[in-house]
N, C-alpha and C positions, 0 to 999 in steps of 0.2 A: 504494500500500499504506499502510495506516494504521500509525503508530508506536504501540507499547505505552506505557502511562504510565511505565514504567521507562526505556525508550528516550528519551522526551521529557525526563525528568529528567536523564539523563546528557548529552544533547545540549545541554540548557540550561545544565548545569554547564560543559561545554566552551566554550560561548559566553561564559559569565561569565569564564572564564580569559582569553579573548581580549580582552574589553572592559575588564576590571578586573585587569590583570596584577600589580598590587601586592598583591592579596589572597592569603594563603597557603592551602595545601591544608587546613591545620588549621582555618582560618576557614571555608572552604567546607564542611568536614565539619559544623561547627556550624550554618551557615545552612541547608544542605540537609537536615539531620536535624531541626532544631527550628523553622525558620521556614517553609521551603518546603512546600507541599502541591500535589497534582495539580490541585485545584480553583482554586488561586490563580494558576496559571501561564497566561499568555496568550502565544501564539507565532504566528510567521509562518514559512512554509516555502517552500523551493524544492525541489520533489520530496519526498524524504524527509529533507531536511536542514533543521534548525531554523536560520534565518538571523537571526531577531530574537526577543526574548523579554522578558518583564517579569512580575513577580508583583504582584498586587493583594491585599495582606494585610489581613484584616479586623481592625478595632479598635472597641472601645466607647469612648465619650468622654463625660466629664461636660461638659455644655454648657447654660448658663442654667437650672440646676436640674433638668435631665433627663439621661437617658443616651441617646445617639444612636448609630446605626450609622454608621461611617466606613470609608474604605478608604485604605491607604497603598501608593503605588507604589514598588516596590523592584526593583533589578536590571534596569532598562530599558536594553537595549542591542541594537545591530545589528552584525553582522559588517562589517568595514571595506569589503569589496567591494560591499556592499548598501546602504550609506548614501546618503542623498540621495533616497531613493525614498518617504519618508514612512511607513516601516514602524513606527518608534517612535510616531508620532502615531496610527497605526491601533490600536496596542496600547492607548494611553491612552484613545482613543475607545471601544474595545470594553469596557475596564474601567469607564468611566463609564456605559455603557449597562447593564452587569451590575449595578453598584451602584445605579443608579436603579431597576431592576426589583426589586432586593432590599430596597428601602426605605431605602437609604442617604441621608444628608443632606449629608455633606462628604467631600471626598477631599483627600489631603495627598501631598507628596513633599518631599525634601530634595535640592536641586540640588548637584552636586559642585563647581560654580564659578559665577562671575558670568555667564559666557557662557551656561551652561545656565539660569541664573535668567531671563535675558532671552528665551531660547528658549521656555521654558514659559509665559511671559506671553502669547504670541501665541494668538489664538483657534484657529488650526489645529493648535496643539500642547497644547491643553487649557485655555487661558485661566485659568491659575493666577495668584496674586498673593502676594507675601510677606505672611504673616499672623501669624507668631510670631517672637518676638525673644528673644535671650539677652544677658545682661551678665555679664562676668567679675568675680567677687568674690574678694578676698583675705581668707582666714580666718586669724586669729592666736590662739593660746591665751590665755586670760584669766588662767590661773594657779589658778583655782578648780577643785577636784577633788571627787569624791563617792566615798567609800570603799564605798558600798553598791552601786555599779554597776561591773560587770566588763566589759572589752572583750575579746572573743575573736576569734580568726581560725580558724574551724572548717575542718577538712580535708574534711568532708562537709556538704552543704547539704540539709536536710530541707524538706519542703513546708510545715512550720510557719513557715519564713521568708517564704514567699510569702503565707501567710494573714495574717501580720502586715503585710506590705507592702500588700496589698490593703485592709486595714482602714484604714491610714493614707491611702491614695490616695483613698478614698471621701470624705475630708474636703475635698479641693481642688475648687474650683468649675469649673476649666477644666483638664482633664488627659486625655491619651491613656493609656488604662488597659492595662497590660501583661498578657498572658495568662500562664498558667503557663509555657508554652514560651518566650515572650518573656523572661520573668524569668530563667529558668535560662540561656538563650542569652547574656544580658548578663553574667551571672556567669562563664560559661565563657570568654567573650572576654577578660574581665579576667584570668582565670587564665592564658589563653593568652599574654597580653602581660606576664606576670609582675607582675600587679597585686595588688590586695588586696580581700578581702571581710571586712568586720568586722561583728560582732554585739555589741550592748550588752545586758546582762541585769542586772536587779535581782532577785537570787536566781534563780529559774527563769524569770521572766517577761521576754520580749523587750521592750526599751524603745527599740530603735534598730537600723537597718541602714545601712551605707554601703559602696560599692565604687568602685573607680577604678584609675588607673594612674599610673606616673611617665612623663611624656611625654619626647620626644626632647630637649627643652630643659632637662630636669632638674627641671621643676616637677611637684609631686604634684597631680594633678587628679582631683576627684570625678566619677564618672559618674552617680551618684545617691545620695541620702541621704534617709532618713525617720526621724524621731525622735518620741518621745512628748512630750518637752519640750526647750526650747532648751539646757538644761544638758548633755544627752547629746551634742549637736553639738559642744560645746566639748571633751568627753572624747574624741570621735573625732579632733578636730583635734590635741589634745595627744598622743594615741597616735601619730598619723601623723608629727608633727614629730619625735618621739623615734625612731620607726622609721627614718625616712629622713634624719635629721640635718639638718632644714631649719627655717626660721623661720616659714614660712607654708604653707598648703595653699590650693588654688584650686578654685573651682566656677564652672561656666557655668550660672547659674540663669535661669529664665524671668522675663521682665519685659515690661512694656508698651513699645510701639515708641517712645514719646515720652521714655522715661527716658534720661538722659545715659549714654553708653557702650553703648546698645543696639545689638546686631549682628543683622542679618537672619538668620533660620534657616529654618524650614519654610515652604513655599508651600502655599496651600490654595485651594479653590474650592467653591462650593455645587453640589451635585448635584441637589437637589430644592428649589427655591425656596419653594414653598408650605409644605412640611414645615419648612424652616428658619425661616420667619417664625412658623409656629404654635408651634414650640418656644419661641421668644423670648417670644411673647405669653402663654404659660402662666405665666411668671414676671413678666412686665411687661404685664398686660392693658391698661393705659392708654397704652401706647406708640403713637405715631402717626407714619406715614411715607408719602410718596408718592415712588415710585422706579420706574425702568424697568431691565430687564435686556436686554442685547444682546450679541451675539458668542458665543453658546453654540452651537457647531457640533456638539458631542458630544451634548447633550441639548437640542435646539431647543425642546422643550416649555416650557423655562424662560424663553425669550425673551418679553417682554411688559411690560405696565405694571401695577404693583401699588399698592394702597392699604391701609394698616393703620389701622383706626379701630374703636373700641368693642370691642377684643379680637378682631376678626376680620380675615381677609385677603380682599381683593376684587381680582379682575382687572378692570381698567377699560380703556376705549378712549381716554381723553384722555391725551395724551403728557405726562408730568411733566417738570419742568426738569432733573432729575438722571437720567442714564442711565449705568450702569456694567456691567462684565462680571461673570460669576459669581465670578471671583477677586476682583474689587474689592468685591463684596458680602461675601465671607468676611473680607476684610481690614478692612472697615468695622466689623465686630462682634467680631473676634478681636484685631486689632492693638492695641487699647487695653487688653487683658487679659493678665495673666501666664499664658499658655497653656503648661502643662508638657508637653513632648515629650521623653521620655527613652528610652534603651535601644533605639534604632533601629539599632544596629550600624553607624552611618555614620562613626564616629571611629576 
């Protein structure tokens, strides 16, 4: 007997409770209302029981001057008695096939710990590789204020906040772009954790947004911030230091992997190698490379030898000196960039 979409959703929520027991019911309400969709859910069954599930959430991404379709794996989990059977890997594999057929270029996930980071590096578990990094920054008020700009803590959040947020995000060269639902889910989780949502206005015009929480160690941590100019950031920091009676505010900002203090964050892999290279060549037509891709069990069409020359991608027979996985390819081009990955509800 087939399960209805609502039954699948409820069983997936029950599975989430088992696999991620520290998440509150209020958080699950937000996730399954704002993030989850029937089409994003991938499941494995034993009879009519969902025993493993994961969601492949669609995202647009600014990438080398273009907007590309990507997918983010969320909530991948298996009931304890069914673990060790490769069900999570099947879910990731099915997600990659879907993404490839939909024209996707990259997939991402954020592992919950270092053991899982190594797990997802293996070809049979997706062949991901750490591709984005963050560095913790301490922000201190400069003492300079601007009487023309007012900081508000609105009780209601209108869609005009999202419009401003999207306008600012368009200016970043490498960013995972939040949808309307992603945006409000992030604000709701901050509210759930007794955090803050601040809006800066110059008269009626929005000139900045930020939100975040006070973490268990007492530090005030930004979850995201977008501003029209740097002075607005200082006003936010000043406001938060007064509000929480602290000397500093902190942010975990995107950075290149080679930066001192960089911490590994999201893992990624290329889903369509040819589209990936063609996107890069649109911005850098003179770029040349000879490389091989191996170890892609999910999308074996990607395995092969490639040459980039004269603004074109060629599939060649001669084996190049450098062979990497699809995750290694993602890391090669993303790891040196400050790729902004925010509002994933992973913190």
